[in-house]
N, C-alpha and C positions, 0 to 999 in steps of 0.2 A: 685191097684193104677194106675192112668193114667199117662203115660210118654209123655212129650212134648219137642220137639226140638225148640229152640228159636235162630235162626241165628242172629248174631250181624252184623249190616250193616257196621260197621267200617271197616270190612275186605272185603267188596264188592268193585266192580269197580264202582265208582261214575259216570262214564261216561255212564253207562247203569244200574243204580241202580234199577229202576223199573223192568226191565227185569229180573235181577238176583234174586230179592226178589220174583217175581212171580214164577220163576223156583223152588226156594226153597220151597215155599208154595205148589205148585202143586206136589212136590215130597214127601210131608208129614210133613213139618214143620208148625205147627199150629200157632206159635207166630212169631213176628218180634221184635227183641230186639234193642231198640234205646237208645244209650248212649248219654245223654246231658251233656257236660262238660263245666265248666265255667272258667277254667284257674286259679281258686283260691282254690276251694276244692281239685281239682286234677290239675296237672301241665299243662295238655293239654286243648285246646278248640276244640270242635267237630263241632256241627251244632245246629241250632235252629229250630224254629217253621216252617219257610217256607219249609225246607226239609221234615219235618214230614208231613205237610199238602199236599205237592206235592206227596209224596209216598203213602199217604192214598188213592189216586185215583187209585193206581196200584194194590191193593190187599184188600181182605176182612179179612185177617189174623188178629189175635189179636195183637194190638200194645202195647207192653210191654216197657214202657218208664222208663228208669233208670236215675234218676236225680242225677248226680254227681256234685251237686252245693251246695254252702252255702245258708242256709236259703231259701229253695225253694218255700215258700208259695206264694211269689209275682208272680211266674210263673205258678202256677197250673191252673188257668183259661185259660191261653193261651195254655197250653199243652193239656187241654181237647178240646179246640176249634180246635186245629190242628189235632185231631183224636185219642187221646189216649184212650185205654180201661182199662189199668192198669198203675198206677203210683207208682214207688218205690222210696222212699227217704232214705237217710242214717241217721241212728240213731245219728251218730257223727256230722251231719251237721245241725241238727234241735235243736233250743233252747227249743221249746215246742213240742216234738214229738207227744204226744197224740193229741194235737190240730191240728197239720198238718195232721195226719191220719183222724181226724174227718172232716176236710175240703175236703179231697179227697173223702171220703165216701159220704159226703153231696152233692157232685156233681154227684153222681150216678155212680162213677167209683170204680174199685177194688183198694185196697191199699196194698202196700208192704213196708217192712222195710229191708234195706240192712245193713249187718254187715261186717266191714273190718276184715281181718284175726286176728288181735290182739284185736278186740272188743269182750268182753265176752258175752255169752248168757244172762247174767243178765240184759243187756240193754233192753231186751224184757219183763222184769218182769211185767210191768204194762200196756203193750199194746198188748200182744199176743192174747188176746181174741177179739181184734178189727181189726186184719189184715187178709187179704186173702192169703198172701204169705210172706215168709221170704227169702231174697236173701243172701246166704252165699258167700262172696267173697273168692275165693280159690287162688287168687293172690291179691297183693296190687293194688288198682284201678288207672286207668289213662293211662295204656299202654297195647297194645295187645301183644300176642306172648310170655307171661311169662309162666314159669313152675308152675304147681300146687303145692301148699304148703301142704305136706303130713299130717300135724296136723289137717287139715280141715276135714279129714274123720271122726275123732272122734267127732269133733264139730257137724257135720251133724247127726251122730248117737244120740248124746245127745239131739239135737233139735228134732229129730223125736220122741224120747221117751217122751219129754215134750208135744209135740203136741198130741200124742195119749192119754195122760192123760186128755187133755181138751175135747176130744170127737169131736173136730171140724175138718173140712176138710180144712186144711191149706197146701198150696203147699210149698215145699222147692226148691228154684231155686239155681243153682250153676253157677258161672261165673269165668272163668279163667282156662286155661289148659285143657279144655274139648275136648277129641278126642276119637277115637275108642278104645284106650288103657285104658283110665281112666273112660269112661262113665259107664261101667258095675259096677265097684267098687263104684262109686258115687251113683248109683241107689241102690246097696245093702246096702249102709250106710243109705239111706233114702231119697235121693233127687229124685225129679220127673220132674223138669223142668231144661233143660240144655242149657245154652248159649254157642254157638259155633261160632267162627269167621272164622279163617283160615281153620278149620276142615270142614267147609261147602263151603266157597267161593274159596278156592284154589284148582283148578282142576275142575273136572266134578261135578257140584252142585247136580244134581239128584242122581248120584252114591254116593256122600258123605253123603247126608241126609239118604239114604237107608242103608248105612254102619253103621251110628250112631244108627239108629233104630234097626238094626239087632244085634248090640252089647249089647243091653239092655236085662235084664233078661226077660224071658217069663212070661206074666201075667196070 
């Protein structure tokens, strides 16, 4: 299983965002995690397409766009045009989840579905064969710096078992409370893509990325 670090830019210094993202990518972070918040689905508002498009010029890393917005369909074309490689939508935020996934795939992008901590895996019953990634929120969405909810470990294990039965190569991404103390246990539960904000951007970025990678089980 390939492990991937996905630094969340919300924790970066926006006065030197391009520089900090390049540093993380050069240190071994293959993804850049971009949280688009609308102030409705989640309490906060983050950034929109101009920030994503500007940052796209700074790195060739995979742009992992997490749409924390209600009914995201109307934004999908703009997100693609801004430079997304992978778009993740929340099961709870889409009236017609299967159709939304189909739109993303039809644009030639990878599609992910995010589940909040209290959302059961049954939300994936009729879409798991269509997605490239499932994002398990290990905190409630909308704020950084929260503590990981322990019940999510078992949720990840159950999801990994379901994925193995499909025979498909589907990533499990985790977002919330990821640091050097939790990343190993999350990987052992079955996650392989790890969103980290302060654990990457607080302090020495290169050292932080390397510490996260070193804390993962040996492949």
